[in-house]
Every structure is written in structure tokens, then in C-alpha cells.
N, C-alpha and C positions, 0 to 999 in steps of 0.2 A: 572332496573340499568346496562347500558354498556359501554364501556366505546373503543377507536377503538385499543387497543391492547389485552383486553383479551374477544372479544365478543362470547356468546354465553357460556360463563366458569360458568354463575349466578346460586348459587346454589338453589336459593327459597329463601331461610333465608337471613336477614340482616347482613350483614358483615360494621365494625368500619368500618372508612376514611383509616386506617392506613394497611388493611389486600386488601380492593383496590387499597392501591398508587402500594404495593408491589406486588401484583400481575399484576400490569400495569410496574413497574420497570420490572420484569421478561420476561415479551410479545416485552418489549421494544430493551434487551440483546437477547433475541431471534431470532430477527428482524436482528440487528445485528452482531452478531457473525454466530449463526448457518441458513447452506444455506441450509434453508428450504422454496420454493417457490411458489407449491402450495402442498394445503393438497391433496392426491389421492381418501381416504375415506373420509367420511360424518359421522361415527358411532364416540363415545369417543373413543373407544378402536383401532383405524385406525389411528385418531389425536395423540393420547397415546405414540402409536405405533413408529410416523415417530417423533415427538419430542424425547422420545427416542435414538432412529440412529439415529436422529441429533447429540445428547449429547454424547452422543458415540463418534461416528467419531471424534469432537472435544475433547472429553478428547484424545484418541487416538495419534492423532494430536499434541496434546502438551506433551504429555508425550514422541512420538518422538521428537520432537525440543528439548527437556529437557535431555533428556540421552545422545543425537548424541550430546551437546551444542551448535545448529546452531544459524549462526544467521538468517535464515533467515524466513521470513514469514510461517506463515503457507499456507497461500493460496499458496505459492512456495511447499509448502514439500508436498501440498495436489497435486497441477501440476505432479510433479517426478515420484509419486506411480503411478498415475493414468498410464501417457503414460510408468513407467514402472514396470509397478503390473505384466506381466509374466518374469521378465527377475531379474537373480540372485540377488540379498541383497547385493551383492558388488556391484553387479553394480551400483548403487541407490545409495550406500553410496556413488562410486567416484565420480558419475553425483551430488555429493550434496556437497562434499567437495572440487572441485575444485575450482583452483580461476578464476576469470575475467580475461579476458584478454584484457578486453578495456584496450588502452594505450590515449584513452584521457582523461587529469585529472581536462575536462571542459571547462569550459567559464574564459579564464584566465585577472586578472587584468590588466590593464595598468600601467604601473610606471613612470605616466607624470616628478616624477622628472628624473630622467635617462632621459628623453625622450629631458629634456629642459637641463641638463647637455651638452650632446652628440651635441645639436643642438648650446648653446653659444659654445662650444671648435669649430665649424664646421667655426662660427660668428668672433671668435678672428684667429685664423687660417689663414680665405680668403678665405678658402677652398670648400666655396661657396652664391652665390651671387647672390639668389634669391629673395634678400631685396630691391636689386635694379633695377629689368626686372618689367615689367610690360604686360603681357602675360593676362590677362582678357582680354575677348572679351562683352560687352555690345553690346546686341540685341536689339534694342526698339523700338518698334512694326518693 
């Protein structure tokens, strides 16, 4: 009895479907949240040790996020910690709390009503005579 998420962890005794499902959910969560790309050892202790280290790292990052009350993702916090590992903690905090320098507000929506009103004013005042001109070239064959 093996599953895609908990392969090799069978104990030899029969487990209830609920226990099997719980085990599958745990390994699914591990794959989604912990950065374990490859197990470096094949013994049970090596695998347990690596999972424990990943869990501890995740918990520390989560505590850092909660204590600093930051909206940055855990991945952003982890990257900043890697970059500033040998710098003072105050430098890490300054970078983490720095405001974004983006000046763009993203893609702006067109205000068609305002554009139509401007066009209507131009037509009513006679400021534009573009409706009377035919400057379209027709290239056939």
C-alpha cells in the first residue's frame, strides 16, 4: 500500500483509510509549503532530519512575518534573509520596511464617457472637422 505523497513510509500494519488520507494530506502540505526538493539521505533518520529542518525554517519565517507585522510573503522574507545574512539586523529591517518605489499605477482604464464628451464639445464648437475629411487610402490588389 503506497501513495504518491508518502511512498516508503508504510509500517507493515494495516492503517485505516483516514490515517492514510491524513498522511497524504501531510505530504501534500510538505510539498506545497516546504522547500524540500531532494532528500539527501536514504535512511529514515536522514529524511526525518531534513523534514524537521524544513519545518523549523518554515516556522521561524512565519514567526518573523507575524512579529514584524509585514505583508511580505514568506518567500520574500527568506530571500531578504539570504541576501542580508551577514549584515546587521537593522539593515534587514530597513529593507523589509522600505516602501515600494513603483510610480506606475498599473494599466489604466479608459474613461470613454469623458473622451466622448470631449469629442462632442469639439464637434459642437467646430474645432475639428475630421468627420468631413476622407484621408483613408484604399489599396486594393
